[in-house]
N, C-alpha and C positions, 0 to 999 in steps of 0.2 A: 456399449462402446459406440454404437452408431449414433446415439444421442450426443456423445462428445464430439463426433465428427461433424454433426449438424451445427453445433455451436462454434467449432473451430473454423468452419468455412467462412464465417462472418465474425471475425474476432472483434472488430470495432463495434459492431452492433451488440455483441455479447457483453463487452465492457461497459458500453453506455447503458444498456438495459440493467445490468447488475448494479451500476452506480445509481440509477434511478430508483431501483428497488431498495438499495441501502439508504437512500435519503428518506423514503417513506418509513422504513423500519426505524431509522434514526429519530424521526419525528415522534413516532409512537413511544419509543424508549424514553425520549426526553420528556414528553408529556406525563408519562406515568411516574418518572423520577421527580418531576416538579410536584405532582400531586402528593407523593410520599413525603417530600421535603416540607411542603406547606402543612400537611397533616401532622407531621412531627412538631414543627415549630408552633403551630396554633394550639395544640393540645398538651404539649409536654409540661407546660407550667402547671396545669391541673393534674396531670398524671403523676408528676414527680412529687406533688404535695401529699403529705401524709394525714391531711385532715380527714376526720371520719364523716363530717357533715358540712354542707355549705348552706348558709342561711342568706336568702336574697329577698328582694321585694317581690310581692305576690305575682306580678305579671312576668317577671324575668326568669329565664330558664338556663342562661349561659352567660359567659363573660365576654364573648366575642362580638355580638351584635345586639346585646340587650342593655338597656339603661336601668340600673338598680340604685335606689337611694333609700337608706334606712337611717333612723335616728341613732347617733353614736351612743345615746343613753341605753340602748338595748343591751349593750355589753354587760352592764351591771345586772340586768334581769337574767341574762343567760348564765352568768356565773353562779347564780343562786339555785339553778336547776340541778337536782340530784343526778349524778352520773357524768356530769361534764367536768373534765379535768382542767381545761383552759380554753380561752376564747381569744381569737386574734382577728381584729378588724383589718380590712383591706379596702383601699380607695383607688378606683381606676379613673384616670383622666386622659382624654385626648388633648394633647397640648403641643403648641408650636414652640420650638426652641431656637435661639439665635446662635449660629456658629460663627466661625471666623469668616472674614470677607463678607459679612452681612448676609450670609446664607441662612434661610429658614428651613427647618425640617420638622416633621411631626412625629411624636413619640406616643406610645401607649404607656403613660406614666402609671406605675403601680406603687402606691403608698402603703408601707407596712411598718410594723413595730420593730426597729432594729434590735431592741433589747431581747426579744424572743426569737427573732430571725424567721418567724413563721410568716409565710406569704411572700418571702423574698425570692431572689433568683434561684432557679433549679440547680445550675452548675456554674461556678465561677472558674474560668480557665486562666485568668490573669488578674493580679491584684487581690483585693479583699472586698468584703461586703460593706454596705453602708453602716456607719456607726453614729453619724450625727446629721443634723438637718441640712447642712450645706454640702452634702455629698450625693453622688449618683453612680449607679452601676448601669452600663450600657450593653446592649446586645452586640455580639461579635460582628454581625453583618453591618449594623449601623456604624460601628466604630471603624470598620474597614472601608466602608463607602466614603466616609467623610474624613478618613485619615486621622482619627482621634485615638490618643493613647492615654494610659493612666497618668494622672497628674495634670492633664489638660482641664480647661474650664469651659463650661457652656452656660449660656444665660437663659433663664426662664423668667419672664417679666423683669423685675428689678433684681432678682437674685442670681448670683454667680455660683454655680455648683461645680465642685471638683470631682472629676472622674476617678473613682477609687478602684474600680474593677470592671472586667469584661466578662460577660456570661454567654452561655450557649443554650440552645433549646428554647429560644424566645423570639424566633424570627417568623413572623406571619406573612412574609413575602411582600405584601403591600405596606406593612407597617411593622415596627418592632417594639417589644417591651423595653422599658427602662425602669429602674427601681430607685425609689427615694423613700425617706422617712414619711410616715403618715402625717406628722406635724408639718413637714414641708408641703405635702399635698394639700393640706388644709389652707396653708398660707397662699398657695398658688390660686386656689379656687375662691378664696376670700371669706370662707366661713368654716367653723370647726364642728358643727353639730351633726354632720352626716358622714356615712361611709357607704361603700358599694355593697359589701357583704361581710359576713362573719364566718371565719373558719372555726369549726368546733372540734375539739380533741377530747374524746371520751375516756373515762376511766376504763382500765382493763376489765374486760368481762361485762361491760355495760350492754344493755339491750338497745341497739341502735334504732330499731323501729319504735321502741317506746320513747326514746329521746326525741325522735322526730315529732311524735304526737305531742309530747310535753311542750316542745318549743312552739309549735303552732298554736297550742292552747294558751300559752303564756303571752305570745307576741302577735299582735294583729298585723294584717297586711304583709305576711311573710310566706315564702315558699322554702321548703327544706328538702335538700337532696343528699343522698348518700354518695360516696365517691364514684362508684360505678355508673350510677344514673347521671351524675353531673358530667363525667367524661363522655358518656354517650350523647348527652345533649349538645355538648360543644363540638363533637365530631359531626353530628347531624347538621349543625349550623354551618360548620366549615364546608361540608360537602355540598350543601344546598347552594353555596355561592360559586364553587369552582368546578364541581363535577359536570354540570350541563355543558359548560364551555369546552372542557377537556374531551368530553364524549363526542361532541359535534366535530371538533377538529380531528380527533382520531378516526371517526367514521369517514370523514372526507378523505383522509389519508388512505384508508382501506379501499375506498371506491376508486381513487386515483391509481393505486397499485393494481387493483383488479383490471382496470381499463388498460394500463400499460402492458401488463402481461398478456391479456387477451389479444391486443393489437399485434404485439410482436409475434406471438404464436400463430395467429391467423396469417400473417405475412409469410412466416416460415412454411406453413402448410401450402399456401399458394405457390411458393417457389419450388416446393418439393412435390407438387401435385403429380407429375409424371412418374417420379420415383415411387410414390405411394401406389400408383396404378400398377406399376411393374410388380411391386410386392404382392399385390392382390392377385395378379395373373400367375405368379409363381407359387401361390397357395400359402401365403403367410398365415399363421394362426389368427383366429378371429379378433383377439384382443391385443395383438402385437403392436399394430400401428397406434391405436388410442393410448396404450401404455407408453409408447415411445414419446408421444406428445407430453404426457404427464411427467415423464422423466426429464425431458428438456425443461419443462416449467419448474420442476423441483430443483434442478441444478441451478437455474437462474436465481431462484429465490434463496437457496442455500448460500450461493456466492454473495448475494446482496446482504443477507443476514450477517455473514462472517465479516464482510467489509464494514457494515454498520457498527458491529461490536469493536472492531479495530479503531474506528473513529470516535466512538461514543465517549469513552473514558477520558481521553485527552481533551475532547471538546468540552466536557463538563468542567474540567479543571480550568480551561481558558475562560469559559463563560462566568464561572464563579469568581475568577480573578478580576475580570472586567466589571462584572455586576455582582458585587458581594451579597446583595439582598436576594439574589437567586440561589435558593438552597435546594439541591437535588439529591435524592437518596434512592439508591437502587439495590436490588437483591437478586440472588440467583433465581428465585421464583418469578420475579418480574421478567427477567431476561428469557426464561423458559416459556412463559406465557406469550410474550410478544413474538418470539421465534416460532412457536407453534402456530400462532395466529397468521403469520406471514406464509408459512408452509400450507396452511389450510386455504389461504387466499390463492395460492398457486394451483391448488387442486380445482378450486371454483373457476379460475381463469382458463383452465383447459377444456371447459365444457363447450364453448363456442367453436374453438378450432376442431374439436372432435366431431362436432355436428357437420362441419365442412367436409371432414374426411369421409363421412358416411355417403356424401354425394359424389365421391370420386368413383367412377366405374372402370373396371378392368379394361374395357374396350377402348378407353382413351389412349392406351399405349399405341394403338394402330391408327390414330387420327393425326 
């Protein structure tokens, strides 16, 4: 109760401190949500694909930041290997597209075989999939950012492609997937004898490890990955680019939050110095005053966390509406971890003020 009285005596300071804590907690929540959104958009294409094996050029381990070029003729060799049900070539291209008002934008074009549908968009939320060479399916974030809808046309080189569908699970934050026929991809690049990778679909009951060995024996300059390993490779590549930045910004936020709380609590201790001295004279239990400081710190942090959660979800909605390429995903576990982290910081922040309390002597009451 006395902890509440301490906060109530300086309402403006209490509100401003709680707001500062909420901003730090909000930043942490936002960074983690951005990480989860990027993680989902970057890897969902691979995760949603039901290919048993991925065949790539020998030096390549992922499709995010590796260049892989294989002869298209390898498809015929692969179909002859016992245990392989079907083979789907996929061709990835970073390409600039021309939009209305002479705007240029870059897409991660994914060429696949429309007849089989393998290697195409994970989930189409509007329209339909690609059926012919002059069609394209765009990511939801890209379409929203440039106000493109199904039926619109975009230009790539001299070709005009009709947007037939909008998909999701393909937003890599800095760039988005788009899906075209593999013939169109070859036309854009200017030659038809290469692909980026082959997706292998095995017969039911086939030994996947044996298939890997057979493929590598049959084809030179290739690396073969099963689905779980390929997902892991892509996640690792995604994290190596974004995790260090997010970690540094989150660490800075935690340090700032610790400094804010330590400063506010130290000021409160100085203002209440005589009151604490009286408590010591009256024989307050040994841990009463330090625990009082901890309770004040926890109340400030808890208020800040609640305020951050109240702001967080509306803020995410506004940010995604203004910047569609920003994809944030949150969960109860994320919220609990961040909230626990803020409360832990409040405990750490009470160390310096409690050291000051030890230096308060009961005789100060009579000075």
